C-alpha positions in Angstrom: 13.0 1.6 -41.1 14.4 5.0 -41.3 11.3 6.6 -42.5 8.8 8.3 -39.8 5.8 7.2 -39.9 2.9 9.2 -39.0 -0.8 7.9 -38.4 -3.8 9.7 -37.2 -3.9 9.3 -33.8 -7.5 8.6 -31.6 -8.8 7.7 -34.9 -8.3 3.3 -36.0 -7.3 3.6 -39.3 -10.2 2.6 -41.7 -8.8 -0.3 -43.5 -6.8 -1.4 -40.2 -9.2 -4.9 -38.9 -8.4 -6.4 -35.7 -9.9 -9.8 -35.6 -10.4 -11.0 -31.6 -6.5 -12.4 -31.2 -5.9 -13.3 -35.0 -3.8 -11.1 -37.1 -4.0 -7.4 -38.0 -5.3 -7.2 -41.4 -4.1 -3.6 -43.1 -2.0 -1.6 -42.8 0.6 -1.6 -39.5 1.8 1.7 -39.0 -1.6 3.4 -38.2 -2.3 0.6 -36.0 0.8 0.5 -33.5 0.9 4.4 -33.5 -2.9 4.4 -32.5 -2.7 2.1 -29.7 0.8 3.7 -28.5 1.0 6.7 -26.2 3.1 8.5 -24.0 3.5 8.5 -19.9 4.6 11.7 -18.5 5.5 11.1 -14.8 6.9 14.0 -13.1 9.2 14.6 -14.7 10.3 11.0 -16.6 8.7 9.9 -19.6 8.5 6.4 -21.4 6.0 4.7 -23.2 3.3 2.8 -23.3 0.6 0.5 -25.5 -3.3 0.5 -24.9 -5.9 -2.1 -23.8 -9.5 -1.9 -24.6 -11.6 -4.1 -22.7 -15.4 -4.3 -22.1 -15.7 -4.1 -18.3 -18.9 -4.8 -16.2 -20.5 -1.7 -14.3 -23.6 -3.0 -12.3 -25.9 -4.3 -15.4 -24.4 -2.7 -17.9 -21.0 -2.5 -20.5 -18.1 -0.3 -20.7 -15.3 0.2 -22.6 -12.3 0.9 -20.7 -8.8 1.4 -21.5 -6.1 0.3 -19.8 -2.2 0.7 -20.8 0.9 -1.4 -20.3 4.2 0.1 -19.4 7.6 -0.5 -17.7 7.0 0.2 -13.8 10.4 1.8 -13.9 8.6 4.6 -16.1 6.4 5.2 -13.2 8.4 4.2 -10.4 8.5 8.4 -9.0 5.2 8.3 -8.5 5.4 5.5 -5.7 5.3 6.3 -2.6 4.5 4.5 1.2 2.6 5.9 3.8 2.7 4.4 7.3 -0.7 4.4 9.2 -2.2 2.6 12.4 -4.3 -0.3 11.9 -7.0 0.4 13.9 -7.6 -3.6 14.8 -4.2 -4.4 15.6 -2.8 -0.9 17.2 0.0 -1.9 14.6 1.8 0.3 12.2 2.1 -0.7 8.4 3.4 0.8 5.4 1.3 1.3 2.5 1.5 1.9 -1.1 0.1 4.3 -3.1 0.9 6.0 -6.7 0.4 9.8 -7.5 -2.0 9.3 -11.3 0.3 8.5 -14.4 -0.1 11.7 -17.3 -1.3 9.4 -20.6 -0.5 11.9 -23.7 -1.7 11.2 -27.5 -0.5 12.9 -30.1 -2.6 14.4 -32.7 -1.0 14.1 -36.4 -3.5 15.5 -39.3 -2.5 16.1 -43.1 1.4 15.8 -42.1 1.6 18.2 -39.5 1.6 17.4 -35.8 -2.2 19.4 -34.7 -2.4 18.6 -31.1 -2.7 16.7 -27.9 -5.0 15.0 -25.5 -3.7 14.0 -22.1 -5.6 11.8 -19.8 -4.7 10.8 -15.9 -4.5 7.4 -15.5 -4.7 5.5 -11.8 -1.7 2.0 -11.6 -3.4 -0.8 -10.4 -0.6 -3.3 -11.0 2.7 -2.6 -9.9 5.9 -4.8 -10.2 9.4 -3.3 -9.3 12.2 -3.1 -11.7 15.2 -4.8 -9.6 12.7 -7.4 -7.4 10.2 -8.4 -9.3 9.1 -7.9 -13.5 9.4 -4.2 -14.1 5.6 -4.2 -15.3 3.0 -1.9 -14.5 -0.7 -2.1 -15.8 -2.4 1.7 -15.8 -6.0 2.3 -15.7 -7.0 5.2 -17.7 -10.0 7.3 -16.0 -11.6 9.0 -19.0 -13.9 6.3 -20.5 -13.6 5.1 -24.1 -10.6 7.0 -24.7 -9.8 5.2 -27.4 -11.3 1.9 -29.3 -8.5 0.4 -30.1 -6.4 -2.3 -28.4 -3.4 -3.7 -28.8 -3.3 -7.4 -29.6 -0.7 -10.0 -28.2 1.0 -12.9 -29.3 -0.1 -15.8 -26.9 -0.2 -19.0 -29.5 2.5 -21.1 -30.2 4.9 -20.5 -30.7 5.4 -18.7 -27.4 9.2 -18.4 -28.1 9.2 -15.6 -31.4 11.9 -16.9 -33.4 15.4 -15.4 -33.8 15.4 -13.5 -36.9 11.7 -13.0 -37.0 11.5 -9.1 -38.3 9.7 -6.8 -35.8 9.1 -3.0 -35.1 9.1 -0.8 -31.7 6.7 1.7 -31.3 7.6 4.6 -28.8 7.9 7.6 -27.6 12.1 8.5 -28.1 13.6 11.3 -26.6 9.8 11.5 -24.6 7.2 13.1 -26.5 9.1 14.7 -29.1 9.5 11.6 -30.5 6.0 10.6 -29.3 4.5 7.7 -31.9 7.9 6.8 -33.8 8.7 3.9 -35.1 11.6 2.2 -35.9 12.3 -1.6 -37.0 14.8 -4.8 -36.3 14.7 -8.3 -35.9 14.7 -10.9 -33.0 18.0 -11.0 -32.3 18.4 -13.5 -29.2 15.9 -15.0 -26.8 16.7 -16.0 -23.3 18.9 -13.5 -22.1 19.2 -13.4 -18.3 20.2 -11.0 -15.7 20.8 -11.8 -11.9 17.7 -9.4 -10.0 15.7 -10.1 -7.8 16.6 -12.5 -5.5 15.7 -15.5 -7.9 17.2 -17.7 -10.4 17.5 -14.5 -12.6 14.8 -12.7 -14.4 15.0 -13.0 -18.5 14.6 -11.0 -21.6 14.9 -11.7 -24.9 17.0 -9.4 -27.4 16.4 -6.7 -30.5 18.1 -4.8 -32.5 15.1 -2.1 -32.7 15.9 1.2 -32.3 15.3 2.7 -29.3 16.5 6.1 -27.1 15.4 7.5 -23.8 11.9 7.3 -23.9 11.5 4.0 -25.5 11.1 2.1 -22.0 7.7 0.8 -21.5 7.3 0.7 -25.5 5.1 -2.0 -27.6 7.7 -4.4 -29.7 5.2 -6.3 -32.6 5.8 -8.8 -35.3 6.2 -7.6 -39.0 4.3 -10.8 -40.0 6.6 -10.3 -43.1 7.6 -14.0 -43.2 5.2 -16.7 -44.5 5.3 -18.3 -41.1 4.6 -15.2 -39.6 1.9 -13.9 -41.1 -0.7 -15.2 -39.0 0.7 -13.1 -35.6 1.1 -10.0 -38.1 1.2 -7.0 -36.4 0.4 -8.7 -32.3 2.7 -7.5 -29.6 5.0 -10.1 -28.3 7.2 -7.7 -25.7 7.8 -4.7 -24.2 10.9 -2.7 -24.1 12.7 -1.9 -21.3 16.6 -1.4 -21.3 19.3 -1.0 -23.8 23.3 -1.0 -24.3 23.1 1.0 -27.5 20.2 2.2 -30.2 19.8 -1.6 -31.5 21.1 -3.5 -28.7 18.0 -3.7 -26.5 16.1 -6.3 -24.7 12.2 -6.6 -23.8 10.4 -8.3 -21.4 8.7 -11.4 -23.5 5.1 -11.7 -23.7 5.5 -15.2 -22.7 6.6 -13.4 -19.0 4.3 -10.8 -19.0 1.6 -14.1 -19.5 3.4 -15.7 -16.2 3.3 -12.4 -14.2 -0.4 -11.8 -14.9 -1.9 -15.1 -14.1 0.3 -15.0 -10.6 -1.6 -11.3 -10.2 -5.0 -11.5 -11.1 -4.8 -9.6 -14.7 -4.8 -12.4 -17.6 -7.8 -10.5 -18.7 -5.8 -7.5 -20.1 -3.0 -9.7 -22.6 -5.7 -12.3 -23.6 -9.3 -11.8 -24.7 -10.4 -15.3 -23.5 -10.0 -14.7 -19.4 -12.7 -12.9 -17.5 -12.3 -9.0 -16.9 -13.2 -7.6 -13.3 -15.5 -5.8 -12.6 -15.5 -1.4 -12.5 -16.5 -2.0 -8.5 -13.8 -4.8 -8.3 -11.4 -2.6 -9.9 -12.1 0.3 -7.0 -12.0 -1.7 -4.2 -9.9 -0.8 -2.0 -8.9 -4.2 -1.2 -7.4 -4.1 -4.9 -3.8 -5.1 -4.3 -1.7 -3.3 -6.6 1.7 -4.3 -5.8 3.4 -8.0 -5.9 6.9 -6.9 -4.6 6.8 -5.9 -1.3 6.7 -2.1 0.2 10.7 -1.5 0.3 11.4 1.5 -2.3 13.3 0.4 -5.5 17.2 1.7 -4.9 17.8 3.8 -7.5 21.5 3.2 -6.8 20.6 -0.7 -6.6 19.2 0.0 -10.2 22.1 2.2 -11.4 24.0 -1.2 -10.8 22.6 -4.0 -12.1 21.8 -2.0 -14.8 26.3 -1.0 -14.6 26.6 -4.2 -14.4 25.5 -5.2 -17.7 26.3 -1.6 -19.2 22.8 -1.1 -19.9 20.5 1.4 -18.9 17.0 2.1 -18.7 15.0 4.0 -21.7 13.7 6.2 -19.1 13.2 9.6 -21.3 13.9 12.9 -18.9 12.0 15.9 -19.4 15.2 18.0 -17.0 17.4 15.9 -19.0 16.5 17.2 -22.8 15.6 21.1 -21.2 19.4 21.2 -20.3 19.6 20.2 -17.0 20.8 17.3 -16.1 24.0 16.3 -17.4 24.8 13.3 -19.7 26.0 9.8 -18.0 27.9 8.1 -18.8 28.2 3.9 -18.9 30.7 0.9 -19.0 31.0 -0.8 -22.6 29.2 -3.9 -22.5 30.2 -6.5 -21.7 29.7 -10.2 -21.9 29.8 -12.9 -18.4 29.8 -16.4 -18.3 
């Protein structure tokens, strides 16, 4: 899809309706752009997708917005602080994250008219090289938007090869916020030798991506008869690629597995019980699932280079001409 479609930000299209975990009814472009945001993490820029939930705050319910993105988008907000345990006298490392900025672009009458920027706290994180490359953020401003992404949690859980897909992300960072591209599911079950286990599974799409697309959503178009019931559903997160139309996504089935393990399934399925605001704000809330080591940038670069891949992470310094263009090896296939 070569046209750039622009939707009115922060307003759910009047003709677009979302029925719980059912298909999206009405125009898809306004819905997908309404749930898509730019994430600024210091000089890094990526994409994210909004999930909205009703959260218990004492005796009342409040609307809270969360954002799914790739861990490597917010990685440079992470730092380790060493503290002394007053009970044991032993030192321990405490993982902390600075806030990310969530940016929603405003378009009216076919013209960009401004943007809204909100702070967001990292509440779940899994490292890109040792974990799942997933992060869940909580927007500090309550009821930022009313829209919410709908996830593909039904059957079949593996999206068939050839399924038409859309990607919406911040291509080249904020410069390309809300950009919409199209493609197909070109392969499933790619395995990269990451972490210490038996590899990490990705699906592959031809939907076009650029630096800044990392963390952005991939959605089912529903044009095929067999996929109409999944129309508009989020089926994966774009994270790495080897060229504009060779891109790897974290499939929702992998996100579901991880979310169950770390207690945030509610951020995918509306049937799962959400935590209370007090629980989310508790000091005992566990943010990270992959230990206390810093992600080694050299290791990440080596892993990407091995497969001829790169993170689709925008860099404001690079966009402003400060950083040189990095060269990557051509993609090669390995047994």
